PAZAPA-4460 file (N, C-alpha, C; in steps of 0.05 Angstrom, whole numbers, plus 32768, in hexadecimal, padded with zeros to 4 digits):
% residues 93
    n_x    n_y    n_z   ca_x   ca_y   ca_z    c_x    c_y    c_z   seq   type   mol
   8011   7FE9   8000   8000   8000   8000   8012   8019   8000     1      M     A
   800D   802B   7FEE   801C   8044   7FED   800C   805A   7FFB     2      N     A
   8017   8072   7FFB   800A   8088   800A   7FEF   808F   7FFF     3      K     A
   7FEC   8090   7FE5   7FD2   8097   7FDA   7FBD   8081   7FDF     4      S     A
   7FC5   8068   7FDF   7FB3   8052   7FE5   7FAB   8053   8003     5      E     A
   7FBD   805B   8014   7FB7   805E   8030   7FA2   8074   8034     6      L     A
   7FA6   808A   8027   7F93   80A0   8029   7F77   8098   801F     7      I     A
   7F77   808A   8008   7F5D   8080   7FFD   7F4F   806D   8011     8      Q     A
   7F5F   805B   801D   7F54   8048   8030   7F48   8056   8048     9      S     A
   7F57   8069   8053   7F4E   8078   806A   7F35   8088   8063    10      L     A
   7F35   8093   804B   7F1E   80A3   8042   7F05   8092   8040    11      S     A
   7F07   807A   8037   7EF0   8069   8035   7EE6   805F   8050    12      S     A
   7EF8   805C   8063   7EF0   8054   807E   7EE5   806B   808E    13      R     A
   7EEF   8083   808A   7EE7   809A   8099   7ED7   80AD   8086    14      L     A
   7EC0   80A5   807F   7EB1   80B4   806A   7EA8   80D0   8074    15      S     A
   7EA8   80D4   808F   7E9F   80EF   8099   7EB6   8103   8098    16      D     A
   7ECE   80FB   8092   7EE5   810D   8091   7EED   8111   8074    17      I     A
   7EEF   8129   806A   7EF7   812E   804E   7F12   8122   8047    18      P     A
   7F15   8118   802F   7F2E   810B   8026   7F45   811F   8027    19      E     A
   7F3F   8138   8022   7F54   814D   8023   7F60   814F   803F    20      K     A
   7F4F   814D   8054   7F59   814E   8070   7F6A   8135   8077    21      D     A
   7F61   811E   806D   7F6F   8105   8072   7F8B   8106   8064    22      I     A
   7F8B   8111   804C   7FA4   8114   803D   7FB7   8126   804C    23      D     A
   7FAD   813C   8056   7FBE   814F   8064   7FC8   8143   807E    24      Q     A
   7FB7   8135   808D   7FC0   8128   80A6   7FD5   8113   80A1    25      A     A
   7FD1   8103   808C   7FE4   80EE   8086   7FFF   80FA   807E    26      T     A
   7FFF   810E   806E   8018   811B   8066   8026   8128   807E    27      R     A
   8016   8134   808F   8022   8141   80A7   802F   812C   80BA    28      S     A
   8021   8116   80BD   802C   8100   80CE   8047   80F6   80C3    29      L     A
   8048   80F1   80A9   8061   80E7   809D   8077   80FC   809E    30      L     A
   8070   8115   809A   8084   812B   809C   808E   812D   80B9    31      E     A
   807D   812A   80CC   8085   812C   80E8   8098   8115   80EF    32      L     A
   8092   80FD   80E7   80A4   80E6   80EC   80BF   80EB   80DF    33      I     A
   80BF   80F5   80C5   80D8   80FA   80B7   80E8   8110   80C5    34      A     A
   80DB   8125   80CD   80EA   813B   80DA   80F5   8133   80F5    35      S     A
   80E7   8122   8104   80F0   8118   811D   8109   8106   8119    36      T     A
   8109   80F5   8105   8120   80E5   80FF   8138   80F6   80F5    37      L     A
   8132   810A   80E6   8146   811C   80DC   8155   812A   80F3    38      E     A
   8147   8130   8108   8153   813C   8120   8161   8128   8132    39      K     A
   8160   810E   812A   816D   80F9   813A   815B   80EE   814F    40      G     A
   8142   80F4   814E   812F   80EA   8162   8123   80CF   815B    41      G     A
   8110   80C7   816C   8102   80AE   8168   80E4   80B3   816A    42      R     A
   80D5   80A5   815A   80B8   80A9   815A   80AB   808E   815F    43      C     A
   809A   808D   8174   808D   8074   817C   806E   8077   817B    44      E     A
   8061   8064   816E   8044   8062   816E   803D   8049   817C    45      V     A
   8033   804B   8194   802C   8033   81A5   801A   8020   8196    46      R     A
   8022   8006   8197   8012   7FF2   818A   8019   7FEE   816C    47      G     A
   8025   8002   8160   802C   8000   8144   804A   7FFC   8140    48      F     A
   805A   800D   814B   8077   800A   8149   8086   8024   814E    49      G     A
   80A0   8022   814A   80B1   803A   814E   80C4   803E   8137    50      S     A
   80C9   8057   8131   80DB   805F   811C   80F4   806B   8129    51      F     A
   810C   8062   8121   8124   806D   812C   813A   806C   8116    52      S     A
   8151   8076   811D   8168   8075   810A   817C   8061   8114    53      L     A
   8187   8052   8101   819D   8040   8106   81B5   804B   80F6    54      H     A
   81CD   8046   8101   81E5   8050   80F4   81F3   8039   80E6    55      T     A
   81F9   803C   80CD   8209   8028   80BE   8226   8033   80BE    56      R     A
   8238   8022   80C8   8254   802A   80CA   8261   802D   80AE    57      K     A
   8275   803E   80AD   8285   8041   8095   8295   8027   8090    58      A     A
   829B   8022   8078   82AC   800A   8073   82B0   8005   8055    59      G     A
   82BE   7FF0   8050   82C3   7FE8   8034   82AE   7FD3   802C    60      M     A
   82A2   7FD7   8015   828E   7FC4   800A   8298   7FBD   7FEE    61      R     A
   828A   7FAB   7FE2   8291   7FA4   7FC6   827A   7FAB   7FB3    62      R     A
   8281   7FB6   7F9D   826E   7FBC   7F88   8266   7FA1   7F7C    63      N     A
   824C   7F98   7F7E   8245   7F7E   7F74   8248   7F7A   7F56    64      P     A
   8247   7F90   7F47   824A   7F8D   7F2A   8267   7F8A   7F22    65      K     A
   8279   7F99   7F2E   8295   7F98   7F25   82A7   7F89   7F38    66      T     A
   829E   7F86   7F51   82AF   7F78   7F65   82C4   7F8A   7F72    67      G     A
   82C5   7FA3   7F69   82D9   7FB6   7F74   82D1   7FBF   7F90    68      K     A
   82E4   7FC3   7FA2   82DD   7FCD   7FBC   82D5   7FEB   7FBB    69      P     A
   82C1   7FF2   7FCB   82B7   800D   7FCC   82B4   8015   7FE9    70      V     A
   82BE   802E   7FEF   82BB   8038   800A   829F   8044   800E    71      H     A
   8291   803D   8023   8278   8049   8029   827A   8058   8043    72      T     A
   8270   8071   8044   8271   8081   805C   825C   8078   8070    73      P     A
   8260   8080   8089   824C   807B   809E   8233   808A   8097    74      E     A
   821C   807E   809B   8203   808C   8096   81ED   8082   80A9    75      K     A
   81D8   8093   80AB   81C2   808C   80BC   81AB   8083   80AA    76      H     A
   819E   806D   80B2   8187   8063   80A2   816F   8060   80B4    77      V     A
   8157   8066   80A9   813F   8063   80BA   8139   8046   80BF    78      P     A
   812E   8040   80D7   8128   8025   80DF   810D   8024   80EC    79      Y     A
   80FD   8010   80E6   80E3   800D   80F2   80E2   7FF3   8101    80      F     A
   80D9   7FF5   811A   80D6   7FDD   812B   80B9   7FDA   8131    81      K     A
   80AC   7FC4   8128   808F   7FC1   812D   808A   7FBD   814B    82      P     A
   8073   7FC8   8154   806B   7FC5   816F   805F   7FA9   8175    83      G     A
   805B   7FA3   818E   8052   7F89   8197   8036   7F82   818B    84      K     A
   8024   7F96   818C   8009   7F91   8181   800A   7F8C   8163    85      L     A
   801A   7F9A   8154   801C   7F96   8137   8028   7F7A   8132    86      L     A
   803D   7F73   8140   8049   7F58   813C   8035   7F42   8142    87      R     A
   8026   7F45   8158   8012   7F30   815F   7FFC   7F2F   814B    88      E     A
   7FF3   7F46   8141   7FDE   7F46   812D   7FE6   7F38   8114    89      T     A
   7FFF   7F3D   810B   8009   7F30   80F2   800E   7F13   80F7    90      I     A
   8018   7F0B   810E   801F   7EEF   8114   8005   7EDE   8116    91      A     A
   7FEF   7EEA   811E   7FD6   7EDA   8121   7FC9   7ED4   8107    92      S     A
   7FD1   7EE1   80F1   7FC4   7EDC   80D8   7FD3   7EC9   80C6    93      K     A
***
């Protein structure tokens, strides 16, 4: 499911709220999560999961196409850890 499909699904479930408002709320939520991660913070939604940053260390890797060694710098990557309720819901199906 992509963002537009999510908005359409929410709009069909919440028929009393205009789709424009759902779109704005969804975009705001995603922007808030991104800006929190950008500042080095962590965002947790109880029952759903938490978003945080993990650090990948710098090192030598190999280009899979040529086999030549390539230096990669240290970088931060977003990480999602599902919450207990989400894990249990998925495991029960």
